[in-house]
N, C-alpha and C positions, 0 to 999 in steps of 0.2 A: 638166814639172810633177812635183813631188816625189811626189804621190799616184799617179803612173803609173810610179814606179820601185820595183823590188822586188829582193830578193836572188836569188830563184829563181822562175821561172814554170813552172807545170805545164800542159801542153796535154792536156785530157781529164779528165773527172770520173767515171770508172768506179772499180772497187775499187783499181786500181793508183794512179791519180791521187789519189784521196781518201786513201789510206794515206800517200802521199808528203806530202800536205798536213798530215796529222796529225803525222808525224814532224818535218817542217820547222818547223811553227809551235810544236810542243812544245819544240823546241830554240831558240826565240826567233829563228828566221830569218823574215824578212819574205817571205811566200809568197803567190802568186796562182794560183788555178786558173781557167783559161779553158775552158769546156765548151760545145760547140756544141749539145748536146741537154739532156736532163734528167740530174740526178746519178744515178750508178749504172751508166749505159751499159746493156749487155746484161744485167747483173745485175738491174737494176730490172724487167726483163720476165719474170723467172723466178717461176713460181707458188709454189714452195716450195724453200727451201734447207735441207737436212737433214744436210749433211756439213761444216758450218762448225764448227771446234773450239769447244767451250764453249756452243754454241747448239743445242738439240735440234731446233727447227724455227722458221723465220721466212720471211716472204715476201721476195723480192729487193728489192721496193720499200721495205719497212721497214728492211732492212739498209742500203740505200743512204741513206735518210734519217738513220739513226743515225750512219753514217760521216761524212756531211756536217756534221751537228750537232757531232760531236766535233771535226772539223777547225776549224770556225768558233769553237767555244768556246775553242780554243787560240790563235785570232787569225788563222787563214788566211782570206784573202778569196776568195770563190767567186762567179764570174760565169757564169751559165748562160744557155742559149738565145741565144747570141751567134754571130757568124760571123767566124772568123779569115780575113782577106783578104790578109795579107801576112806573110812570114817573112824576117828578116835574121839568120841564125844563125851566120855565119862569123866575125864580128868578136868582139873581146873583150867588147863590150857587145852583148847579144842584143836585137833589137827585133822586136816582134810587133804587127801592125796588126789592129784589130778594127773590123768594120763600116765599113771604108774611111776611118776618121777618127781613131780613138783609137789611139795608139801607146804600148805598154807596154815598158819596158826591164828587163833583169835581167842578172846576172852569169853565170847558168847557166839551162838549160832542161831540163825532163824531158818527153819526149814519151810520152804515155799515151793515145793516141787510139783504141786498141782496134780492133774490127772491126765490120762490119755483116752482117746476115743474107745468105747467098748465095741468089741466085735460081736457079730451074730454067732459065729462059731459054725457056720454052715459049710458044706462041702464046696471046695473051690474058692472060698473067700480069700484065703491067703495067696493062692496062686494067681488070682486076677487082681490083686491090689495093685493099683497103678496102671492096670490094663483094662479098666472098665469099672472097677470098684474103688470108691473114694470115700474119704471121711472129711473132706474139705471142699465146700462149694466155691469159696473164693479162689482156692488153688486151681481147681480143675474144671470149673463150670464152662469156661470158654472152649474146652475140647469137645463139648457136646452141642455145638451150634446146629440148630434145626434137627436134632435127634430126639428120640424118645428115651426117657430115663425114669427110674424108680427112686423114690426117697423112702427109706425105712425109718419109722419112728412116729411118735404122736405127741411129743412135747413141744415146747416153744421153739427150740432149735430146729427140729424137723420141719415144722410148719413154716417158720420164717425163712429157712433156707430153701424150702420147696418153692415159695413165692419168688425168692431172688433168682432161682434157677430158671424161671420162666422167661427171663430175658435172653436166655440162650436156647433152651430146649423147645421143641415143637409141642411136646406133651410131657407132663409130669404126673406119675401115678404114685400116690402115697400108700404104702403098705404098713398097716399097724395091727398089732396083735389083739387090741381091745376094740370094743364097739363104741368107745368114747375117747376123747383126747385129753392129755394131761398138759394143757396149755392155757394161756390167758384167753379170755373171751375175744379180745381184739384179734389175736393171732388166728384163732379158729375161724372167725368171720371172714377175714381177708382171704385165707386159704380156701375155705369152702365155697366162696363166691367167685373164685378166680376161674375164668373160662378155660384155661389150659391145664387145670388140675383135676384129676379123678382120684377116687379112693377105693382101696380094697381093705376092708376092715376085718377084724377077727382072723387075721391071717399072718403068716410069716414066710420069709424067703428061706427055702431049705437047701438050695443048691445053685451054684454058678457054673456055667458051661460055655465052651467056645474053643476056638483054635488059638490064634495069636492074641486075640482080645475077646472080651466078653460078648457073647452072642445071644444067650438066653438064660433064664432062671426058672427054677421050679418054685411054685408058691403053694403052701398048704393051708387050707381052711381049717382053723383050729376047732371049729364047731362040728364040722362034718367029717373031717379027716381027709377030704378029697384033695388031691394034689394035681395041679395043672402046670403046663409050661407056658412061658410068655417070652416072646422075642423082645430083646431090649438092648439098647446101646450102652447104657451105663446105670450103675446103682450107687446112690449116696446114702451112707449109713449114719444116722444120728440117734443113737439109743442110749445115750448117757456116757458115763466116764468110769475109769478105774483109777483109784488114787495111786500115785507114784510113790509108794512108801516101802517097797520091798527091801531096800537096803537097811531099813531101820527096824525090821521085824524082831530082832533079838537085842535091840538096844533101847527102844522106847516103847511105852505101852500103846498098843493099837486095839481098836475094837474088832468085832467079828467081820466087819467089812473092809478091814485093812486101813481104816482112817486113824490118824494120830489123835489121841485123847489129850485134851488140854483144859486148864481151868480158865476162869474169866480174864486172867492176865495173859492168856495164851502161853503159859508155861507148861512144858511137857513133864513127864516123869523124871527126866534127867535135868539136874540143876544147870542153868546157863544155856539150855536149849529151848527155843521158842518155836511156835508153828504159826503159819498164816496161809490163808487161801483154801483152795479146794481139796488139799490133802488132809485137812483136819476134819474131825467129826463135827458136823453141823447140819442143819436142815437146808438152808438156802445157799445156792451157789450162783452168784452174779458177779459182774465186774465190780460193782459198788461194794458188795460184801467182802470181796477179796481186798479191795483198797482199804476198807475199814480194818480188816485183820492186819494188813501190813502196817498201818498206823499204830495200832495197839501193841503189836509185837515189838515194833521199833522203840516205842517210848518205854516199854517195860524192860527191854534189853539194855537201853541206856541206863536206866535206874539200877539194873543188876550190876553192870560193870562199874558204875560209880560207887556202889556199896561194897 
């Protein structure tokens, strides 16, 4: 079916995928974005984006909407909340199956599947997800009005979201496994000087407990081995990401962390398959670096299909 044939298909609708969609459709390339979640990916969950060039401050959700609208205005087709159930990427014509029935074809593919929030792996974490355990301050912060919460992590996301959660919570306790933070100086200063934020360092949450919803956690001091209980209403976890690359394990070369390996043109080990964003092997992961990847992948993909 002609409506299922495209020049380039993008897998993933985060900032990398959406940027690729903007560049491709602006260049009059017939492009399709297949996105298993909501547009924006992890970006859409960010309470405030204040370091995007040219924009003083915007929510991640609104930035995601703006990017999608721009891509669609240029003619890019965006299909969200679908399930990709099959990949055939090694042939000259790439084929992707959606929901076990619809097959889409393209001359090239850009993988921009991003990552998902990393779990602690503690007892009760999965059971209380959505019932006191959260990975998204923007989504769930309002549920903890005037309540005490814990934020797990010590990077930029953890400290910035801890500060944003103070607009709801009566008290925020940051639990971090090291005695120092892996964050920018500004983020550290704002968090450590905030009157609503306390810190438990060199420690980790080892268990989540309660009845219908989360009521308490156990926290282990990694230096002494001592474990204590703490009554708490909610826990927000920000300890990094896991690349969403499992479907490509036997198709494309990955590194030992599961990230897709690519050259400077963002070409993978399979001809006609490019990668962009947080799912690829690289050091820095920011919205701006994802946007850069999306641009580079799109321009090289255009050159590939023209050749």
